[in-house]
Structures are given as C-alpha cells and as structure tokens.
C-alpha positions as CSV (number, residue, x, y, z in Angstrom):
1,X,69.0,33.7,-3.1
2,X,65.9,31.8,-2.1
3,X,66.7,28.1,-0.9
4,X,63.9,25.6,-1.8
5,X,62.6,23.5,1.1
6,X,62.0,19.8,0.0
7,X,59.0,18.7,2.1
8,X,57.9,15.1,2.4
9,X,54.2,14.5,3.9
10,X,53.1,11.1,4.9
11,X,49.3,11.0,4.3
12,X,46.7,12.7,1.9
13,X,43.9,13.1,4.3
14,X,42.8,16.6,5.4
15,X,45.7,17.5,7.4
16,X,48.3,16.5,5.0
17,X,46.7,18.1,1.9
18,X,45.8,21.3,4.1
19,X,49.4,21.8,4.7
20,X,50.2,21.2,1.4
21,X,47.6,23.7,-0.1
22,X,48.6,26.4,2.2
23,X,52.1,26.1,1.2
24,X,51.3,25.9,-2.5
25,X,49.0,28.9,-2.2
26,X,50.9,31.2,0.1
27,X,54.6,30.8,-0.6
28,X,56.8,32.5,-2.9
29,X,57.4,30.9,-6.1
30,X,60.3,28.1,-5.7
31,X,60.1,28.2,-1.9
32,X,58.9,24.8,-1.4
33,X,58.8,21.4,-3.4
34,X,56.1,19.1,-1.8
35,X,55.6,15.5,-2.3
36,X,52.6,13.8,-0.6
37,X,52.6,10.0,-0.3
38,X,49.2,8.3,0.3
39,X,48.9,4.6,0.9
40,X,45.1,4.6,-0.2
41,X,43.9,4.7,-3.8
42,X,42.8,8.3,-5.3
43,X,39.1,7.7,-5.8
44,X,38.3,5.6,-2.7
45,X,35.5,6.4,-0.6
46,X,36.6,8.7,2.3
47,X,33.5,8.3,4.3
48,X,32.1,10.9,7.0
49,X,33.7,13.9,8.1
50,X,33.3,15.9,11.5
51,X,31.9,19.2,12.7
52,X,34.6,21.7,12.3
53,X,35.7,24.2,14.9
54,X,36.3,27.8,14.0
55,X,39.9,27.3,13.8
56,X,39.6,24.2,11.5
57,X,37.2,26.2,9.3
58,X,39.7,29.0,9.1
59,X,42.4,26.5,8.2
60,X,40.1,25.0,5.5
61,X,39.5,28.5,3.8
62,X,43.3,29.4,4.2
63,X,43.8,26.4,2.0
64,X,41.4,27.6,-0.7
65,X,38.2,25.4,0.2
66,X,35.1,27.5,0.7
67,X,33.5,25.6,4.1
68,X,30.0,26.0,2.9
69,X,30.8,23.6,-0.1
70,X,31.5,20.7,2.1
71,X,29.1,21.3,5.0
72,X,25.6,19.9,5.6
73,X,23.2,22.8,6.3
74,X,21.0,22.5,9.5
75,X,23.1,19.5,10.6
76,X,24.5,21.3,13.9
77,X,21.7,19.6,16.1
78,X,22.0,16.4,18.2
79,X,19.2,14.9,20.0
80,X,19.8,11.9,22.5
81,X,16.9,9.7,23.6
82,X,16.4,6.6,26.0
83,X,14.3,3.8,24.7
84,X,10.6,4.5,25.6
85,X,11.3,8.2,25.9
86,X,9.1,10.5,23.9
87,X,11.4,13.6,24.6
88,X,15.3,13.7,24.4
89,X,17.3,13.4,27.3
90,X,19.9,15.8,25.8
91,X,19.4,18.3,22.9
92,X,22.5,20.0,21.6
93,X,21.1,22.9,19.9
94,X,21.0,26.6,20.0
95,X,17.3,27.8,20.2
96,X,16.2,30.0,17.4
97,X,14.8,32.7,19.9
98,X,18.3,32.9,21.6
99,X,19.8,33.5,18.1
100,X,17.2,36.3,17.4
101,X,18.3,38.0,20.8
102,X,22.1,38.0,19.3
103,X,23.4,34.9,21.3
104,X,26.0,33.0,19.5
105,X,27.2,29.3,19.9
106,X,30.5,30.4,21.4
107,X,28.5,32.4,24.1
108,X,27.1,29.4,25.6
109,X,29.9,26.9,25.1
110,X,28.3,25.3,21.9
111,X,31.1,26.3,19.7
112,X,32.1,22.8,19.0
113,X,28.4,22.0,17.7
114,X,29.1,22.9,14.1
115,X,27.7,21.7,10.8
116,X,28.7,18.1,9.5
117,X,31.2,17.9,6.6
118,X,31.6,15.5,4.0
119,X,35.2,14.1,4.0
120,X,35.1,13.4,0.2
121,X,34.4,16.9,-0.7
122,X,37.0,18.2,1.8
123,X,39.8,15.8,0.2
124,X,38.5,16.7,-3.2
125,X,38.5,20.5,-2.7
126,X,41.9,20.3,-1.2
127,X,43.4,18.5,-3.9
128,X,42.1,21.3,-6.4
129,X,44.2,23.9,-4.7
130,X,47.5,22.2,-5.2
131,X,49.9,23.8,-7.5
132,X,52.5,22.4,-9.7
133,X,55.0,22.3,-6.9
134,X,53.1,19.7,-5.2
135,X,53.1,15.9,-6.2
136,X,50.6,13.6,-4.7
137,X,51.5,10.0,-5.0
138,X,48.8,7.5,-4.3
139,X,49.0,3.8,-3.6
140,X,52.4,4.5,-1.9
141,X,53.0,3.7,1.7
142,X,55.7,5.4,3.8
143,X,56.9,2.7,6.1
144,X,59.9,4.4,7.8
145,X,61.8,7.7,8.3
146,X,65.5,8.0,8.8
147,X,68.0,10.7,8.9
148,X,70.0,11.2,5.8
149,X,72.7,14.0,6.2
150,X,71.0,17.0,7.4
151,X,67.6,15.9,6.1
152,X,65.4,12.7,6.2
153,X,64.7,9.8,4.0
154,X,61.6,8.1,3.4
155,X,61.1,4.4,2.8
156,X,58.6,2.5,1.3
157,X,56.9,-1.1,1.9
158,X,60.0,-2.7,0.4
159,X,62.3,-0.5,2.1
160,X,62.9,1.5,-1.2
161,X,63.8,5.0,-1.0
162,X,60.9,7.3,-1.8
163,X,63.2,10.2,-1.5
164,X,65.3,12.5,0.6
165,X,63.6,15.8,1.9
166,X,64.6,18.7,4.0
167,X,61.5,18.1,6.2
168,X,59.3,15.1,6.6
169,X,55.7,15.8,8.2
170,X,53.9,12.9,9.4
171,X,50.2,13.2,8.7
172,X,49.1,9.5,8.3
173,X,47.0,9.1,11.3
174,X,47.1,7.1,14.4
175,X,48.4,4.0,12.6
176,X,51.7,5.9,11.7
177,X,54.6,3.8,10.4
178,X,57.1,6.6,10.5
179,X,56.2,7.9,13.9
180,X,59.2,5.8,15.4
181,X,61.8,8.1,14.0
182,X,60.8,10.7,16.7
183,X,59.2,8.6,19.4
184,X,59.8,5.2,21.3
185,X,57.0,2.5,21.9
186,X,56.6,4.0,25.3
187,X,55.1,7.0,23.6
188,X,52.8,4.7,21.1
189,X,49.1,5.1,21.0
190,X,47.1,2.7,23.4
191,X,43.9,0.9,22.8
192,X,41.0,2.7,24.7
193,X,39.1,-0.4,25.4
194,X,36.4,0.6,22.8
195,X,35.7,-0.2,19.3
196,X,33.4,1.7,17.0
197,X,31.1,-0.5,14.9
198,X,29.9,1.5,11.8
199,X,27.5,0.9,9.1
200,X,26.6,3.0,6.2
201,X,22.7,4.0,5.2
202,X,22.5,5.6,1.8
203,X,18.8,6.9,2.6
204,X,17.3,6.8,5.9
205,X,14.2,8.1,4.3
206,X,13.9,5.2,2.1
207,X,14.9,2.6,4.5
208,X,14.0,3.7,8.1
209,X,10.9,4.1,10.3
210,X,9.4,7.5,10.3
211,X,10.0,7.9,14.0
212,X,13.7,7.5,13.4
213,X,13.8,9.8,10.4
214,X,12.0,12.4,12.3
215,X,14.2,12.2,15.3
216,X,17.2,12.3,13.1
217,X,16.3,15.3,11.1
218,X,19.3,16.8,9.2
219,X,21.6,16.2,12.0
220,X,22.5,13.7,14.6
221,X,20.4,11.3,16.6
222,X,21.3,8.8,19.6
223,X,19.4,6.5,21.4
224,X,20.3,4.1,24.4
225,X,18.7,1.1,26.0
226,X,19.5,-1.9,27.7
227,X,21.9,-4.8,26.6
228,X,20.3,-8.2,25.8
229,X,20.7,-9.3,29.3
230,X,19.3,-6.1,30.7
231,X,22.1,-5.4,33.2
232,X,23.9,-2.8,31.1
233,X,23.5,-0.1,28.3
234,X,24.0,0.0,24.6
235,X,24.0,3.3,22.6
236,X,23.0,3.4,18.9
237,X,24.1,6.7,17.1
238,X,23.0,7.9,13.5
239,X,24.6,11.0,11.9
240,X,24.2,12.6,8.4
241,X,27.3,14.1,6.8
242,X,26.3,14.4,3.0
243,X,27.0,18.1,2.2
244,X,24.5,18.5,-0.7
245,X,20.9,18.4,0.8
246,X,19.7,15.7,-1.5
247,X,22.4,13.5,-0.3
248,X,20.8,11.7,2.6
249,X,23.6,9.4,3.4
250,X,24.4,8.6,7.1
251,X,26.3,6.5,9.4
252,X,24.9,4.0,12.0
253,X,27.4,3.5,14.9
254,X,27.7,1.4,18.1
255,X,30.4,1.9,20.6
256,X,31.5,-1.6,21.7
257,X,33.6,-1.6,24.8
258,X,35.7,-4.9,24.6
259,X,39.2,-6.1,25.9
260,X,40.1,-7.7,22.7
261,X,39.4,-6.0,19.2
262,X,40.6,-9.0,17.2
263,X,37.9,-11.2,19.0
264,X,35.4,-8.6,18.2
265,X,36.3,-8.6,14.6
266,X,36.0,-12.3,14.4
267,X,32.8,-12.3,16.1
268,X,31.4,-9.7,13.6
269,X,33.1,-11.3,10.7
270,X,35.5,-8.6,10.0
271,X,38.6,-10.3,10.9
272,X,41.6,-9.1,8.7
273,X,39.4,-6.3,7.1
274,X,40.9,-2.8,7.0
275,X,38.6,0.1,6.1
276,X,35.1,-0.1,4.7
277,X,33.7,-3.3,3.6
278,X,30.6,-4.1,1.2
279,X,31.3,-7.8,1.0
280,X,27.7,-9.5,1.4
281,X,28.9,-12.1,3.8
282,X,30.6,-9.7,5.9
283,X,27.6,-7.4,5.9
284,X,25.1,-10.2,6.9
285,X,27.5,-11.1,9.9
286,X,27.6,-7.6,11.1
287,X,23.7,-7.2,10.7
288,X,23.2,-10.4,13.0
289,X,25.4,-8.8,15.7
290,X,23.6,-5.5,15.4
291,X,20.3,-7.3,15.7
292,X,21.5,-9.5,18.8
293,X,22.9,-6.4,20.5
294,X,19.2,-4.9,20.5
295,X,17.6,-8.1,21.5
296,X,16.2,-6.8,24.8
297,X,12.5,-6.1,24.5
298,X,12.8,-2.6,25.4
299,X,14.2,-1.9,22.1
300,X,11.4,-1.3,19.6
301,X,11.4,-3.5,16.4
302,X,12.1,-0.7,14.2
303,X,15.6,-0.2,15.6
304,X,16.4,-3.7,14.9
305,X,15.1,-3.4,11.4
306,X,17.4,-0.4,10.9
307,X,20.4,-2.7,10.1
308,X,18.6,-4.4,7.2
309,X,19.5,-1.3,5.0
310,X,23.3,-1.0,5.7
311,X,25.3,-1.1,2.7
312,X,28.8,-1.0,4.0
313,X,30.6,-1.6,7.3
314,X,33.6,-1.0,9.2
315,X,35.3,-1.8,12.6
316,X,37.5,0.6,14.2
317,X,39.3,0.0,17.4
318,X,39.8,3.2,19.0
319,X,43.3,4.3,20.1
320,X,44.8,7.5,21.7
321,X,48.3,8.8,22.6
322,X,49.5,9.5,26.1
323,X,49.6,12.9,27.7
324,X,52.2,15.2,26.4
325,X,54.4,14.9,29.6
326,X,54.7,11.2,28.6
327,X,55.2,11.7,24.9
328,X,58.0,14.3,25.5
329,X,59.6,12.7,28.5
330,X,62.9,11.0,28.6
331,X,61.5,7.7,27.9
332,X,59.4,8.9,25.0
333,X,61.6,10.5,22.8
334,X,64.2,8.8,20.6
335,X,67.7,9.8,21.7
336,X,69.3,12.2,19.2
337,X,66.0,13.0,17.5
338,X,65.8,16.5,18.7
339,X,67.8,17.7,15.6
340,X,65.6,15.4,13.3
341,X,63.7,17.5,10.8
342,X,60.8,15.3,11.3
343,X,57.3,16.3,12.8
344,X,53.9,14.9,13.1
345,X,50.4,16.6,13.0
346,X,47.0,15.5,13.9
347,X,46.4,11.8,14.9
348,X,50.0,10.8,13.9
349,X,51.2,12.9,16.9
350,X,48.3,13.2,19.4
351,X,45.4,10.9,18.5
352,X,42.1,11.4,20.5
353,X,39.1,9.4,20.1
354,X,35.9,10.2,18.2
355,X,34.1,11.3,21.3
356,X,36.7,14.0,21.9
357,X,35.1,16.1,19.2
358,X,38.4,17.8,18.6
359,X,40.6,15.1,16.9
360,X,39.9,16.4,13.2
361,X,39.9,20.0,14.3
362,X,43.4,19.8,16.0
363,X,44.7,18.3,12.8
364,X,43.5,20.9,10.6
365,X,44.8,23.7,13.2
366,X,48.3,21.8,13.4
367,X,48.7,21.9,9.7
368,X,47.8,25.7,9.3
369,X,50.1,26.6,12.4
370,X,52.8,24.4,10.9
371,X,52.5,26.2,7.5
372,X,52.6,29.6,9.1
373,X,55.9,28.6,10.9
374,X,57.4,27.2,7.7
375,X,56.5,30.2,5.7
376,X,57.9,32.6,8.4
377,X,61.1,30.7,8.3
378,X,61.4,30.9,4.5
379,X,60.8,34.7,4.8
380,X,63.8,35.4,7.2
381,X,66.4,37.6,5.6
382,X,69.1,35.0,6.6
383,X,67.4,32.0,5.2
384,X,66.7,28.8,6.8
385,X,69.2,26.0,7.8
386,X,68.5,22.5,9.1
387,X,69.2,23.7,12.4
388,X,66.7,26.4,12.2
389,X,64.1,24.1,10.7
390,X,64.6,21.3,13.4
391,X,64.3,24.2,16.2
392,X,61.0,25.4,14.5
393,X,59.4,22.0,14.1
394,X,60.3,21.2,17.9
395,X,58.5,24.3,18.9
396,X,55.5,23.4,16.9
397,X,55.5,19.8,18.0
398,X,55.3,20.9,21.8
399,X,52.5,23.4,21.0
400,X,50.5,20.8,19.1
401,X,51.0,18.0,21.9
402,X,50.2,20.6,24.8
403,X,47.1,21.8,22.9
404,X,45.7,18.3,22.7
405,X,46.3,17.6,26.4
406,X,43.1,19.7,27.4
407,X,40.3,17.3,26.5
408,X,42.8,14.0,26.8
409,X,42.1,13.2,30.4
410,X,38.3,13.7,29.9
411,X,38.6,11.2,26.9
412,X,40.4,8.9,29.2
413,X,37.7,9.1,31.8
414,X,34.9,8.8,29.2
415,X,36.6,5.5,27.7
416,X,36.4,4.2,31.3
417,X,32.9,5.2,31.4
418,X,32.1,3.2,28.3
419,X,33.2,-0.1,30.2
420,X,30.7,1.0,32.9
421,X,28.0,0.8,30.6
422,X,28.2,-3.0,30.5
423,X,27.1,-3.0,34.2
424,X,25.0,0.1,34.5
425,X,21.2,-0.5,34.3
426,X,19.6,1.9,31.5
427,X,17.4,3.7,34.1
428,X,20.6,4.9,35.9
429,X,22.6,5.9,32.8
430,X,23.3,9.6,32.1
431,X,24.6,10.3,28.6
432,X,26.0,13.8,29.6
433,X,28.1,12.4,32.6
434,X,29.6,9.6,30.5
435,X,30.2,11.0,27.0
436,X,30.8,14.8,27.8
437,X,31.9,14.9,31.3
438,X,33.5,11.4,31.6
439,X,32.3,11.2,35.3
440,X,30.0,9.1,37.2
441,X,28.5,11.9,39.2
442,X,27.6,15.5,38.4
443,X,29.0,16.3,41.8
444,X,32.6,14.9,40.9
445,X,34.1,18.4,40.4
446,X,32.7,22.0,40.1
447,X,33.4,21.9,36.4
448,X,31.5,18.8,36.0
449,X,28.5,20.1,37.9
450,X,28.5,23.3,35.6
451,X,28.7,21.3,32.4
452,X,25.8,19.0,33.2
453,X,23.6,21.9,34.6
454,X,24.2,23.9,31.7
455,X,23.3,20.9,29.0
456,X,20.2,19.9,30.9
457,X,19.1,23.5,31.1
458,X,19.9,23.8,27.4
459,X,17.7,20.6,26.7
460,X,14.9,22.3,28.8
461,X,15.2,25.6,26.7
462,X,14.9,23.5,23.5
463,X,11.5,22.1,24.7
464,X,9.9,25.3,23.7
465,X,10.7,24.7,20.1
466,X,10.0,21.0,20.1
467,X,13.7,20.3,20.2
468,X,14.1,21.7,16.6
469,X,12.0,18.8,15.2
C-alpha cells in the first residue's frame, strides 16, 4: 500500500515551487502531501530573474512552465564599455553568421548566455501548476527545524509548531533560518566584501539618453570608469528582464566593495530596510550616492542623470557558502544529523554570488534532481522508510554541494578582484579578468589565458555586425 510522504518546504521561490510542482505533476495520487511556507506576501514584486541554463530550463519545463512565457526575447547579449569608448571592451553574443553556419552557443562556451527571465512570471507560472496536494502558506516564516520522532518539526516566528513532516526541504535562500538543523556556524555563509546597490527603471526609453538606450538594446549593458578620486574603478550595469516585449523594465546596479554593509546601508539611507523600497526619502538618498559615485569628469553627464528615473531601490550584501569540504567536514555538520530527513537546495545550501552566473540555475537543477530522487524512492516496491529517505537526501546533498564547487573558487577570486577595483586605475582595468576569470593576469593559468583570449576574439568577431546594435 502506498505510504504518503509529508514534505515541508521552506520558501516559495523558484526552487521551492519547482520541487512542489514536479512532485504534484509526476507523482502517483496520494504519494505526497506538500506544504510550502513563505515568509513574504503572495503578491509582492519578485523583481528580476536570471538567464537560465539548459538544465534550469528543463527543470522549469518539467514543472509545467513553458520557458518562452517567462523569457525576454533577444536579451541574450551583453556589451561592456569603458567611459569614453565608442566600442565595447567585451561583447558576449553569438554572431548571426556563426549561427547560420550551424554553430551553437554551447559549441563556443556561451551556454550560460541565455535569455533573461522575469521572476514574477516564473513564480506565477509555477503556482498555477500546483495540485490540491500542495498548500502554500504565505506570510509564514519558518524559523527552526528539529527532530520529531522519525521526522522533522518546523517552528514559526514565535516557536509555534508549523507541523511535523517526513521530510523538510530548505529552499529559503542564503538567509535561511532552518539551516542550523544540519550545519554548524562554521559552515554558514560568509560576506564576500561586496554589496549590490540596485535601482529599478520602469522604461529606459522614456527616461535615459539615446546613447544609453542604444547600448542597452534588449539585453544587458555595462560601463566602467574612474571613482571620484580617479584612483579606482566603478562599474555601472543595466539589465532588462521583463518577458513581454512591451515591458521595458530594467535594473541598474553598482557593485560596491565595502567592509561593513551596515555602514553602507546607513550611508545610502537604507538602514534596516529589507527587500525593495520605494520610500521617497530613501530613493533620494540612494540617488545622491549614485551621483556622487560618478562625480569624476570622465563620466558623461547622461550617466549621472540616469538615476533621476529610478523608482525603487534595494541594497543586497552578497554572501556565499564555503567549499563543500568545509561544509561537509567534521566541524561543519551538526552531530547526529546524518539521519535527519532535512536537506537544503539552492542558496540555502550552497549560495553563490550573482557574478557566478550559476546560483539560480543550480537551485532549479537541485530541485529537479531532488524530485527525481523522491519519486524513485516512492516507486520502490518495498516502499520508503525514514532511514532510506535520510540516505537519499544525504546523497543528493553531497551531489548538490560538489556541483556548486566548480565555480566557487573563481567567485572567491572575483570577490577579491572587486576590492582591487578601488586601487586600480580605469585605464588598467580588464572586465574579463576581474569578473569572468577572477584573476589579475591573463597568464595566471592556462585556463585563464584561453578564457580571456576566447572572449576577446568573440568581441572582435562581433565587430563585423556592429556588436548586434
């Protein structure tokens, strides 16, 4: 007789909802009962998404959401300039003449350069795929998880019980409150030394200079130039993400290296603010900071005026988890938790910074792979037990952590490179080395040499099509 598995999921973001939707769509009736706890409200603005990898797109499709409904067409191009430059230093784009010859993105290492997505539509689409066996409870914060018999109990903000489950899946992001059931403080996420200061533009066409709109196109555009003192470099990045072609919304971002995120929050008027704010006073404080950051005369006036049009802001201190050998080491794992039916996915387990280009993709892949493992466990003739369930999620956990290790060291190096920006004159700055290779020299390793050489060659090839403009 089929034994129902009670699954509690912390977080109704893309990862948590992908898991819930796949279980809802693919499981035999009565195989799972799923409750999803989300601390945010149901209709809040979810903001921008990311360019999904092939594995993430497959997970989304498997969850019942057609990728084209959440993607912005023609947004898979990025151009990066330096102030005063008429041509981009970097153009990440597959030229159309290469496409006509049958060349694909994955053939030339551009498989991560995909169409941008709209997070609101991703979450809305996933919610539509949930069956009656899935209950989503918004405005409910899961603050702790603890062993309860053979299962796991989730506790709310006031230590009230949110229910007992055969399995708890933590998909609540890097600021997880339940991760401590499995990992110690030594395995917690650490601050990278970089904050992301982000503003929202409703329509660049209506508010920005034609030069900026042209360089942005339908994709992403970056520019770097000197700090106010002229001794370092500051980067400005604009990215569209609205899936509908008439949705012109875009984010404008500055990466800010700083030792104390709280001090920066105070400086830009965002102390104690979590998430996106449209408060007029806070908007004005952030606008002043932006403009002061671009005070050097090398910055054209149109880039300082860019910030007059932002309608919402947020400050995001960037955290990441240690390498898997640290997380799974003897000091990283809570004693006795090997048999606990609790597992994390995505940033709750192995957070990576935005510049990794893989964080959201790994989260979707984790959820799809965990769903497959749970479905297979349910299909076993002998059924499942707490012991077999714990063993299954431990195997998944190790695989998820090790998968995220590949880009992690590069991200750590890139985080250090951000700090170097403060003392690197803009004439000596190389975007590819800092962001993509995470090195100071293209001769740092054979791999770095080939990465830099390839991207500079790709930029040169795009010159024949005016960089897609």
